[in-house]
N, C-alpha and C positions, 0 to 999 in steps of 0.2 A: 499561430498554433499549427503545427504540422499534423497531417492526417496520416492514416495508415498506408497510404500509397508511397510514403517515403521508402527509400531503399534500406536494406538491412545494414548497409554501410553507415548510414546516419545513426542508427541505433548503436552500432559498435563504437562510433565516435563518442556518443554520450557516455557509454560505459568506460571507455578509455580515459575520458576527461575525469570521471569520478575516481578512477584508479590513480590518476596523477595528483589527486588531492584537491581538485577544483571544487567538486561537490559529490557527495554520495547520493546515488539514486535511492529513493525510499522503497521499502518493500511494497508489494501489491497492496491495494487499498484494504481489502478484507483482512489481510494479515496484520495490518497496523491496528485495526479495530480489535481483532481477537487477542493480540498481545498487549493491549492497553489495560491499565488499571482503571482508568476513568475515561468516559467519552461523554461530552456534554455539548449542548448549544448554549452559549452564554454571552454575557455582556460585561466588559470591564467597567467596574464601578469606580475604582480608585487605584492609585499606585501608592504603596506604603512609603512613608517618608525616609526610611533608612534601608539601605541595601544590606543583604545578608552575605557574609563571607563564610565559605565552606572550603577549608584547605586553601588552595591557591585560586579557587574560583569565586567570582562575585556574581550574585543574583539580585536582580531587581524584582520585587514582588508585586504582582497585580492581584487585586481582589476581584474575582469574577463571580457575578451573580448567575446562578443556574436557571436558565429558562426552560430547558428540556434535558432531564437526566437520562441519557441513553444507556449508560453502563456504569456500575460501580459507585453510585452516588448515595444510595439509601435515602436518608432524610435530610441530607445537607442542603442548605440554601445558597451558600457561597463556597468558593474554593480559593486557596492561595496558589497562584501559578508563578513560578520563578522563571525568569529569562535572563540571558546574558546582555547587559546593557552595552551599547556601542555608541561612540561619538557620531554625531551627524556629520556627513562629509562637508567640507568647506565649499563655499560657492564656487562654481566653475571647475570643481575637481571631480573627475569621473572615477567612480569606484566600480570595479568589475566583480562578477561572481555573486553568488547568493550570500546573504548575511542573516544572522539570527533574527527571528521574529521579534519586533519591538512592539510591545503592547501599550496602549494609551487609553485613558478614560473615554467611554463612549463606543469603543471598538466592539463589534459583535461578530460572532462566527462559531464555527465548529472546532472544538478542542479535543485532541486525542492525546492523553496524558499518561505519564508514568510517575508513581510516587517516588520522591527523592529517598534514597536509601538511608539517609541520616537525619534529615530535617523534615519539619511538618509543612511541606508544600509539594506541589506537583511540577513537573517540567514537560516541555515539548521534546520528545526524543530525537527529533531531527530538524534540519533547516527547512526542508520542503516536505509537504504532505501531511503534517501533523496539526496545522492550523489552517482552516479554510475560511476566509473572510466572507461575510455575507453582503458587504456593501457593493452595490452595482454588479452583483454576481447572479446572472440569470439562471445558472445551473445549481444554485445553492440548495434548493429544496430537494433536488435529485441526490446531491451528496449526502444530505441528512437522511434521506430514505435509504441510501446504500449503507450508511453507518448503522442504522437501526436493523436493517435486514441482516447485516454481517454479525451483529451482536446476537441476534436471535438464532441464526443458523449455526453459530459456533458450537452449540451444545449437541447438535445432531445434523451435520452437513450432509450425511448420506440421504436423509429424508428429503433434504432440499433438492437433491438431484432428480427427484420424481415429481417436483412441483409443476403446476400448470404454467406458471409464469416463467418465461425464458430468462429474465434478469435474475430471478431467484436461483434458477438452475446454474447459471454462470457463476454467481457468487459462491454457491456451494462448491462448485468445481474448483474455484480459486482457492478456497480454504483447504480443500483436500490436496490439491497439487502442492501447495506450500508445505503441508504436513508430510507428504510422502517424499518430496524432493529436497527437503532440508537435510544437508549432509550430517550435521549434528555431532561430529567427532572425527578423530583421525583414523579410526579403524572401522570401516563400514563395508558392506557388500550390498549388491542389488538383489531385490526379491520382487517377483511379480505380484501385483495386488489382485484382488478378486476380479475375475473376468467380467462379470456383469457390471461391477462398479466402474471398472476401467472404461467399458463401453459407454456408460452413462456420462462420465466425465468428458470423454471425447465427443459425444453427441452434443453436450452443452456447448463445447467449443465450436463445433461445426455450425451450430445454429446461431451463433453470436454475430453481432454487427462488427465486422472486421474493418469497417470504414469510419468508426467512431474517432473523434479527435484523440490524438496521441498525447495524452496529458499525464505525466507521472505523478503529479500532485493529486489527481482525482482519486476518489475511493472506488470509482467504477472500474471493474476489471478490464484489462487490455488483452484481447485474445492473443496477439503476437507475443506479448511478454509471457503469458502463461504457456504458450506452445514452446517457446524457447527453453523453458524450465524443464520440459519433459526429456530433453537430451536426445531427441530424434535426429538421426543422421542418415547418410547415404546407405549404410548397412540395413536400415529399416525401409529403404526405398524412397527416401525423401531427397530430392534434388531440385535445385532451382535452375531452370534453363538459363543459358548465357543471355544476359540482358533482360531476364524475366523479372517478375514482381514477386518478392519474397512472400508477402502477405497472401497473395492469390494462390501461390504454390502450396503454402502451409495449410490454408483452408481446404483446398482440394485434396491434400493428403489426408487431413483429418476426416473429411467426409468419406473418403474411400476406405479408410482403415479403422474406423471406429469399432467395427465388430471383429477385427482381426488382431490389432496391436494390443499388447498388455503393457500398461504403464508399470514402470519399475520403481520401486521405493527403496530408499536407503535405510538399512537397518544395521545395528551394531554387529560387528563380526567378532563373536566371542572366541573363535578359533585362532585368532592372531595374538 
C-alpha cells in the first residue's frame, strides 16, 4: 500500500488507468456514505437459489443480516443485496483488474448500498470502496467509525468544521468540498463560498495527516485527493519545485493560504 510520499505522477497514472476503462476510482469516502440509500455492517446469511434477470443484467442475491444499521435501515433485520456473478478463474489462469464483489455465506463487512431502481434489492454502486470486508482487517473499526460520522455530519457539515476532533473536521471538509466542487451540469460558473467557511475547510486540510496510507477504498478522507479537487494552480501561487514532493508542497500552501484563499464553488449559470 503506497503512502502519500508517492509522486503526483503515480496519482495521475491511477486516474489515467481509470479513464482507459481499467477501473473507475471511487468517490471520496464521505461522499459515498452521503450518497448511499443504505449503509450497514452486516453478515451474509444465505445466497438465494435463483438469480434475478433485469434487462440484460443478471444479479445473484445475497441475504444480509443487519448487525449495525448506520443509515436508511429503519426497522429492517435483513436486506437483499444483488451482485454480478462471475465465473471463478480456471487454475493457473491469471486474471488482471478489479472484479465485482462476490458475496458468500458467512462474509461480514461494511456495505454501502443503492436501491435498485426497478427491483426489491440493493446493489453495490462500484467495484471498489462500497464493500469493506471485516475479515483480517485491522482498520475495520475505523472505517465503521468514519461511516457513522459521515452519515451524522451529512445533515450539517458546517457545524462539523468547528468540532474539537480533527477527524470530524476533515470529514466535514470532505463533504463540503464534494458539494461545492461537483460540476453538476454543462453550464456552470465559479462563485466564491463564504470566507470563514473556506478558511475552516482549508484549516481542516492543513491539520490533517498527509502521511496516512493512500487507499482509495477507505472511507477516511485523503488530504491530497481533497486538495486536488479545489482546482488550485500556479495562478493561486501553488507550485511544486522541480523534483519536489507534491504532498509537502500542497500542505505548505494550504497552511499559508487558509486565511487568504477563497474556495470556488460550481453553480448553474442561468445566463447562458
